[in-house]
N, C-alpha and C positions, 0 to 999 in steps of 0.2 A: 282165465286169463292167457295163464301159463298153457292150456291143452288148446286155445280157440291159437295161439301161435306155432304150436308147433302142427294143424294138422293144417296150416297154410301151405307150405312147401307143396304138400303132396294135391293140395284142390286148386293152386295155380302156382305151377312148375316155371311158366313164362316171367311171371311178375320176380318171381325169386331169382331169377337166372340175370334180370337186368339190375337186379339191387346189385349182386354178388360183384356183376360186371364193374358197376360204377365203385363201387368199393376200390376192386383192384385196381382200375385206372386212376382213380386220387392219389392211390397208393405208389401204383408202378409208373405214373404217368410222368414222361420226361419234357418240362415244360423249357426247354432251352428248343422245341419246337417253335415256340413264339419269339424266341432270342432274336431274328432279324426282322420279321416283319415288326418286331416293339423298337429297336432300332429305327428304322426306315420311319415310323409315323414320328418319334420323338424327334429324327434329325428335321424331319418335314415340318414339324408345328414351329419348332425354334428355330428354324431354321441356321442350327447349328449344329456340328458332328457330334454323335451321341453313340456309343460302342460300349458292349459288355461283354466276358466272355464266358459266365455262366449264369444261366436264373432258376430261382429255385422258389417256390411258394408252396407254403402251410397253410393250409384251409382252418383246419380246429374247426369246434361249434358255437366258437364266442360273436360269427360274425364279424373278427378283426383277424382278418386272413396278417400273416408277416411273408414279406417278401424281401430274399434274399439275393444280392449282387455282388460278382465277384469282377473285377478289373476294370474298373468305369472307368468312363474318359468320357467329359462335356467339355465344349468347347467353349469359347470366352466368345463375346459380343465384338463386332467386325471392327471396333473403334479403338478397340484394346490393343497394346503392344505385345500381350501373356496371349499366347496361343489356347491355352487349357482353362478354365473355372475350374474346375475340377477333375482329379484323380484319385479313385479310391480304388486302394487293394478289397477291402469288403463294403459293404452296403446292407443292413440291413432294417426295415424300418416296418410297421404294423400300420393298416390302414381300416378307420371303422368304418363298415359299409351302412350301419345306420344311417348316418350324416350325409352321404350323397342322395342326391346331387347339387344339397343346398350347399354345403359347403365339403373342403377336402380335410378332414381331422387325420394328423396323422400324429396318434401319441404318444411316439416315440422311435428316434431316428439314433439308429449305432451305427457307429463308422471306424474301421481300421485302417490305420495308414492311410490315412485323406492327406491328400495335398491342395487345398484351395483357397481361390484368390480372388476379395469380392473388389469393388473397384467404384469411386462415384467420382463420375465429372464435376466441375464446377458449373452448368445448365442440369443440375442436378438426375442425368442420365446414370442406373446403376446398373451393373452387368448381370447383375442376381435377377433385376426386374425383365420378364421375356413378353408382359404383353404392350403394345404401342403406348407409347411415351403419350401420346396424347388422351388417352384412357384412364380417367382418375377414377375410377367405380376401386372398391375394395376390394382385394385379392379376397379368395373363397378359399389359399393355402393356410391352414392351421398346426403349427409344429408344438408339441405336447413338452417335450423335453426332448435333451441331448446327449448323448455322452460317443465321448472320443476316447482314442487306445494310436499311441504310437502317431500321432498329428501334428500338420502343420497348417497356420493356416495366415493370410496377408490378407491386409486391409489397407487399401490405399483410397484417400481421399486428396482427390487433387484440389478441390475447392478451399479447405478450408487454412491450407494443408496441413496434411494425418498420415502420419502412415505406422503401422503397424505388423511387426511379423512374431507371431507365435506358435512356440513347436512346444507339443501336452506329449506327457508318457504317463499310463496307471503304471504306479508300482507296488500297488497293493494285488499278491496271484488270486486271492479268490475274487475281489471288485471286477480283477481285469476277464476272467469269463464271466463276469455280469456283464460289463461294459459290449461284451460282446451279444449279448441276449435281446434281441427288441422287445422281449414278452415279461423279462425280467422286472420286478417291482424296484423304482429308485427310490433310498433311502436317506441318503445323504447324510450319515450319523458320523463320518467321519473323511478326514483327510486322505485322499487316495491318489489324486494325480496331482502333479508335477509342472509347469507352466515356466518356459521359458520364454522371455520376449525383450523385445529392444524395438526401437523406433525414432518418430519426429516429431514433433508439433510446431508450426512457425518456427523450423529452420533450430530447433533446441533438440536434441537427440538425449533418446533416454533408454534405460535399459531397466530387468529387473526380475525376480522371480516368483510364484503363488504357488502356493498348495490351494486344490477345492477337494470337493467329493466327483464325487464319481460321475452326475450325473448335472445337466443345464437346465435350469427349468425355462422356458420359455412361455407360457400364453396358462394364469391361474394354474398351474398345475397343483397349488397348495402345498408344495416339496421346496423348501428353501435349497437356497445355492450355497454353502460354506466357504468362505475364503479366507485365503492368509494367505499377507503379499510384502513385497515392500518391492519400493519404484527409487532409481539413482537418477538422477536428470546432474549432471556437473558437479554442485558442490552441495546438491541437494537431494537430500532423501526422504522415502513418503513410508511409513510403514502402518498397514490397514490391518482391520481382523474383525471379521462380521459374515453375514449375510446380505444377497442378490437375491431378488425374488421380481419376474417376469422379464428375463433378461432379453426380450424381443424388444422391448420398447426401452429397457434402465430405468423402469418408476418407480421401485422399491429398492432404497438402498437401506441399511443401518449399521454401522458398522464403529470400532474405534479408533479412530486416525489420529498419528504423532506424526510428525511434520518436522523436519531440521536442517539447518543448512550456515552454507558460509555467510551469506545475506539476502536479504528479504526482495534486493531487486532483480534477484535469478528468477524470482516467480513469472515475472512479468510476462514470460510468452506462454505460461500454463494459465494465468487467471484474468490477464489483459487487467492489470492493477495498477495503477501508477505507484509502487512500494517504493523507497528509499535506499538507496545502499546500506544498510544499516551494518550491524559488526554478525556474528552470531548470534543466532537464535535456534530457540527450541519451542517448539507450541503441540498441545496436545487437545484431543476433544471427541465428544462422540454426534457423529454426521450421520443425517439421516434426507433421504430424497424421498419428496413423496411428487410424484407428476415431474414437473421442471422445479419445482421448492425446494435446495439443498437448507439445513438448516445444523448450525451447528453447536451443543451444546457443551456446559460445563468446561467451555473453552479456558485453558491456563495455559503458561510459560513466561519465557522469560527471550527478551531480547538484549542483546548485550546483557546490562546491569537490568536494566527495567524488568517487572513484574509487568503480568498481563493476567485478566482473569475478564469474564462475559462471556458473552453469546452475541450469534449471526446469525442473518440471512442471507442467501444468495438464491435469485431468481431469475433464471434465463429465459429472458422475453425478449418481444422488439418492441422500438428499433435498438434498446440497448439494454444489455440487464441490471439489474438492481441489486444493490448490494446496503444491507442496513446492520448495525452494532452497533452494540451497548456495552464500554468497554470503562473497565477500573485498571487502577494503579496506585499502590500504595510506595511505591518511586518510580517517577521517570528521570531517566538521565537524557537530558535533549544529546549529551555525545553518540546516545544510539539513534536516535530517530532523527539528527540533526541535516543529516546528509540530504532527507528529502526537500527542504528548501535551501540546500548550498549552504550549512551552518557550515564554520573551519572551528574546530578543536584539534585543543592538545593529542588528546587520545590518535587523532588520525592525522597529524605532524602538521595540523594545518590546512587540511585541504581534506575535502569530503570521500568517505571511502567509495572507488570504483567499484562499480560491479563485474562481471563477469565481460558480457555485453561491452561494456566501454572501453576495456584493456583486451580483446579479442585478438588484436594487431596493435602495430606499431606508431601506428598515424590517431588511433582511438585513443589510443592511451596516453600518448603527447598531447592529443587536443583536450582531456581530461585533467592531465596533470597540470595544463595551463590555464584552466579555467579558474583557478584561483590563484589567491596571491598574498603570499602571507602580511605586503609592508600594507594592505588593507585590510579595514576593519568591514566594511558589507558585503557579508555574501554573494558571492560570483557565479558558484555552483547554476550552470542552466537549468532551468526545467522545460522537460518534451509537452508545451501544454495541448498537444494531440494525445497524449495521453487521456486525456478530463472529454476525450470525447467518444470512446468507448464504452463507457460505463455510466451508472447515476446512481447516488449515493446519499443515506443518511447515515451517519455514523455519532455518535457522543461518547467522548471521552472525558472521564473524572481522575485525578493524580492527585492524592493526597501530600505527596511531597514531591517536587522539582530540583536536583540538580543540575548544576549549569557551568559551564566554562568559565574560567577567569570569575571565578567566585559572583557573577549577576546573581543580587537578591531574589529570584523570581522563588516562590516558594509552592505554589499548589496552581490548581488548572481546570477549569472548565469550560469545555468547547463542545458545539455540535457543529458537525461537518454537512453539506448543504449542497450537493453536485449533482442538478440538474441542465437538460439540454448544453452541455458543455462550459455552464458557467455553476462556478463556484463559490459558494459562502460559507464563509467562517463565523457565525451568529446564534447565540455568543460566542464570542472567545476572551474568557475574563481569567487574570489572573491573582493568584498573591502575591503582593512584589512589597517587600521591605517594608514589612509590618502596614500596608494599605494595599489598595487592590488595581488593576489596570482593568478597565471593561472598554474592550473592542470588539469591532468590526474589520472583516475584511473581505472580499469582493475578487477571482477571481474570473475573467471572461478571454475561455480560450475557444470563440468562433471563428476570431483568424487564425494564422500563424505566431502574433506577436500579441500576448496579453496585458491586457488591461485590466490594470490591479486600483483598486482603493482601498484606503487605512484610514478610519476613522478611531479614535483613541482618549479615553479621559484614564487620567492618572488619578488618585483619590486618598489622599491621607497617607503621601511617603513618609517615612520616616528620618528625615537626613544622616540619624546615624545608624542605621541599618545600610545606607547607601554607602556611607566608608566606614567600617568601622575599625579596617586597621589605620585611619586618620584620624588620632587619638584629640588631637585639637580642636579637629570639625564636629566628632564624634560626640562629643559633649553637649554638644548643641541637644536641643530636642525642638526646631522645627517639624514643620512638615510642607512638603512640598504638593503643589496638586497641580496640573497641566493637561493641556489640549494636543490632539494632533487631528488637523484634517488633511491627507495626500490621495492625489491623486497622481496617475503613471503610466506609462509602457513599457516592456522587456519580460523578456523571459529568466529574468535572475532580478533577486532583491537589490545589487548594485545596479543594473541597466533601468530597471524601473525608477532608482531612487533620480540616476542622473537626470532624466528628463521627468523627476513630477513637479505638480504643480499644487497649492496650498500655504497651511501655515499651520507655525508651531507655538503655542504660549506657554509661561510657567511661571508661577508665585512661590513665594514661599512667606509663611508667616509663622507668629510665636516660636521663634526661633531664637539661641542665642549664639555667640560666638565670643571664641577666647578674644581678648583684649589686646591679646597680642601680636594674635592673627591682624588684627583690627590697625592695631598699630604699623604694622608693619607693611601692612598694604598702603600701608598711605606713607611711608616712611619715613616716618617722624620716629627719627635717631632719637631726639632726646626722652621719650614715653618708650621705647623699646630698650634702652640703656636702664628706665627706674622699672619696669617689669620683670628682666630681668637680673636684676640687684632685688627686691624689694617684695615682688613674687606675682602668678599672675592670678585673674579675673577674669569675668563673660560677663559680658555688654548686651542686650536686646539689638534683635532686629525690628525694627519699627515695621518693616516691610519693602518686599522688593519682587521685582516680574524682569520678562524679558519675553519678548515678541519678534517671531520671525516671520517676514511675506518670502514665499517660495515661486519661481518661475523658471521654469528650465530648469528644474536642478540649482538653481544660483538662489542663495538664501540672503535676504539683508534685515538687518534688525530696523525695526520703528520702536522698540523700547529696551533699553537696559538699563534696570538701577536697581541701586539695594540702599536703602538705608537704614544707618543704625545712630543709636546714641549719639557718637562720637563722630562719624564719616559717613559723607555721601559719596556711593559711588557711579557714577555714571558713565556710560560706555558704549562702543557702535562700532560695527561690522559688519563684515562677511563671510561666508562661508559656499564651498561647489562640492556638493555633492557627486560629482564625476568625480575628479580629482582626491574627494576626501579630505578638501585642505581647507585651512581656518584663517584668520586675516582679522583682529579684533583690536583696539586700540581701551583701555581702561581709567581712568581719571577718579582720582578720587581727590574727594576738597574735605580736608576735618574743619568741621565744627568750632572748634575754640584755639583761642592762639596756642602754639605751641611753640618751643626753642627746636631748632635742628630740622623743623616739617620741610621736605623737599618736595612742593605738591605736585608732581610731575607724572605726567600718564604713561604707564607700562603698556608694552603691545604684545601681546598674546597671538602666536602664528603657527605653523607648519601641518602634519597632517592630523587625523582622528587619531592616530597610533602612537606616533612621536611629536608630540606637541612642545614648541618652546617656548622662551617671552626673551623679553629685552625692554632698558629703560631706553623711550623716546632721549635719545643722545641731546636733541637740536635744546630744547628748554633748559636742561639741566646743564651742559657747557655754556649756556647764556648765562646763567645765575650763577658760575661757580667762575666765569671772566668775571661780572661786575662785583664778585666778593673780591678777588683778588685786586682790581683796580683800588679797590678803596683800602687794602694792608697794608699800605705803606705808609698811609696820612694818619688814619685813627684803626688799631688794631680792633680795638671794641665797635668799631662801627663794621667791620667784617663781618659781625656777625646780622645785619638788619634784615637782608637778603633771606635771611634762614629765618627769621621769624615769621610765623605764620600769624597773619591778620581776621582768619576766621570767616570769610565768605559765603560759607558754607549754610543752605537753610533747612528747616523740617522739609520735607519730603510730603506732597501730599497724596497721601496713599488713596484717598477716593479714586484722584482720576488715574492710579494707577489699573486698581482695580477693574474701572473700563476699558484702559487698552487692551488688558492681557484676556478681556472677552469673560472674564467668571472667574478666571483659574483660580484666583487669591481666596474667593467666596472657598470653593470647595474644601482647598488646603486649610482658612480657618476654621470652619464647620468641622474638619477634624481635630483639628486640637484640642476643638473645647469639647470634643466628648472624650479625647483619652485625660482629659484635666478630671 
């Protein structure tokens, strides 16, 4: 073989000369001869200015030549305000000749000192798309990996709106040389490049830094892109560490995520989730992205003093994204999450915690401050129903223990939230409450600017002693309470909805015992009070009791108010106003036995829900006192006659009470039997 080749030049001198000439041509050829024709060709095809100062091609023997250009300038789209889309000191890339003409495969691109601008218009025009916008055929261009040294990239999406400005710098000297070589094999086994970025998303500013490998993988390169970074947006900070693959579509992310901030409400511009203006929080978990599905596993964190664990998914789809989550808590403080519904707490000074968005200027801050009133009990914080139009959700929450402001005896919660087509349903919304349960359902319809709401709640087996543990005279009773609530209303806060509500509230008590002193005092039986004060107190049994109210336009009118004990029958009637949060009731005790010093006088209970008051009806009392004074001169003993009770009260028909309260007493009595 060697002998044959040795003789070849002597037998074929012409072909030998041609071969040598071709080798010398390749080695010594000045590719800049093609520079100006190339500039004209690209400028004509793209209708944009294209310029370079130097062109060099390395052919090699692998059918993957490497092309290097210096001082590259590429103009922007005609509709853009920016003159240049790309200005690059050195652009080096390789081209796979094997894949031509079916596709243009560029295994690797290396950029040195690039200045790049990518823009997207609301009508989906993109400045990096060079074909006709009506051409929907897939692009033939495929890029494998991209590496950048000392570069800047700006991306602006005018439709979202979103903008980001990124500056990158390779800080590893060995890697820096590799970045400039389009033939270098990507490794990405360490952090070698630092990026600083800033931008805006829905008018919310953010900034941060990131460490990455030297090569960004685009399409199925099999090379993971390591990422470690932090982002700060107002009072929110996000830390992430993991890998990204296929950056062309951002279709694969596997990272550990940690997020913390002053209030969850500040996440709304980024997540479009109607989160509450909570106290400081911190959450972390394992974030995985596959396609358009984000999964958060091993979620753990705290919101104020509330702990939370669980997992969730977020699917980016049309017409609305879908959030699903399963959350658990050992301790849930309503003070931490109450601002979601406008609940006022002592921790927030009687007012919900305001988010940055609410306090960004003085008028907004003032409006937020006036949204709540410490003199009112019903939460007045307004809820923006339009937020419920931007997402669908299925979320379940279980909390083993609840802590409520003002010692309200809620003990646990099990809730399932379903939000679809702008209609939110809490079904079920169940609580452990004062030794019993509250089984409820809530509906919010946000399809119109003013929310429509419905509430159905059943109170079962509520223990009186748990309701008022600090009132010893009442707490000694072992009775249970049952109740039903059915309300419909309109309004963007609990207070507004209550003020326009219609429905019915009914409650009943069974199996209880109350203090004899308390019973005597309620009937103003002075003689009995004196006896009990001297001889000690006892308890007497409550036969039954119930009350029912019909509500129209926020005005409640009693259709039943009755409590029957062994010794006294207490009747009442009255009204309440949910808009003004005021009530006015008259209670008339009727003792069943003759008693000395008994003043069978109605008592008026009135005032605001937060500051109730009472007074003895002066008309009947003064009439009796006047009669007693008139007889005093003639017969001192006879003056006591008006104060001797004749005992006209009769035992209450509890069966009739049960029918009027719609079964609420049956629930209370059944629970009382179970406790025996």
